[in-house]
C-alpha positions in Angstrom: 3.9 25.1 10.9 4.4 21.5 12.2 7.5 19.6 11.1 7.9 15.9 11.8 11.2 14.0 11.6 10.4 10.3 10.9 12.9 7.7 12.1 14.2 5.5 14.9 16.6 8.1 16.3 19.6 6.9 14.3 22.5 9.1 13.3 20.9 10.2 10.1 17.6 11.1 11.8 19.5 13.2 14.3 21.4 14.9 11.5 18.1 15.7 9.6 16.6 17.2 12.8 19.7 19.4 13.3 19.6 20.6 9.7 15.9 21.3 10.0 16.5 23.4 13.1 19.3 25.3 11.4 17.1 25.9 8.3 14.3 27.2 10.5 16.7 29.5 12.3 18.2 30.8 9.1 14.7 31.6 7.7 13.6 33.1 11.0 10.6 30.7 11.1 9.0 29.5 14.3 7.8 25.9 13.9 7.0 22.9 16.1 9.3 20.0 15.5 8.1 16.5 16.4 10.1 13.3 16.3 8.1 10.3 15.2 9.7 7.0 16.1 6.7 4.6 16.0 7.2 2.3 13.0 3.5 2.0 12.4 3.1 5.8 12.4 6.0 6.1 10.0 4.6 3.5 7.7 1.3 5.5 7.7 3.1 8.2 5.9 4.2 5.7 3.2 7.8 6.0 4.3 9.8 2.8 3.7 13.2 4.3 4.3 14.2 6.7 7.0 14.8 9.5 7.8 11.7 11.2 6.6 10.7 14.8 6.7 7.1 15.9 6.9 6.0 19.5 6.7 2.4 20.3 7.6 1.5 16.7 7.0 3.1 16.6 3.5 6.0 14.1 3.1 8.8 16.1 1.4 11.7 13.7 1.8 12.5 10.1 2.7 15.6 8.0 2.9 18.2 10.7 3.0 19.5 13.6 5.0 18.6 16.9 3.4 21.0 19.8 3.6 20.0 23.0 5.4 19.5 24.7 2.0 17.3 21.9 0.7 15.1 22.1 3.7 15.0 25.9 3.5 13.5 25.6 0.0 10.6 23.6 1.4 10.0 26.2 4.1 9.3 29.1 1.7 5.6 29.7 1.0 4.3 28.6 -2.3 3.8 31.4 -4.8 0.2 32.6 -5.1 -1.2 30.9 -8.2 -3.7 33.7 -8.7 -1.1 36.5 -8.9 -1.0 38.2 -12.2 -3.8 36.2 -13.6 -7.3 37.1 -14.6 -9.7 37.2 -11.6 
């Protein structure tokens, strides 16, 4: 799992990074965290307001600091769509 924190390094970006680390620790998940500060790279994700959170190249949040619990919800694997259905 690769997680990217998008932003200039402002107070909110730092807080999002800290909450992300705490959520990973609480879920006992090992992930790589990258900080993306290049404005062109950030714009490439369609983010117009930072901080942004990207998990495995999917933008999950922008413009606000998510709580540890909110981030934790994004870290859980998606349910198998084929479970319980007809094969």
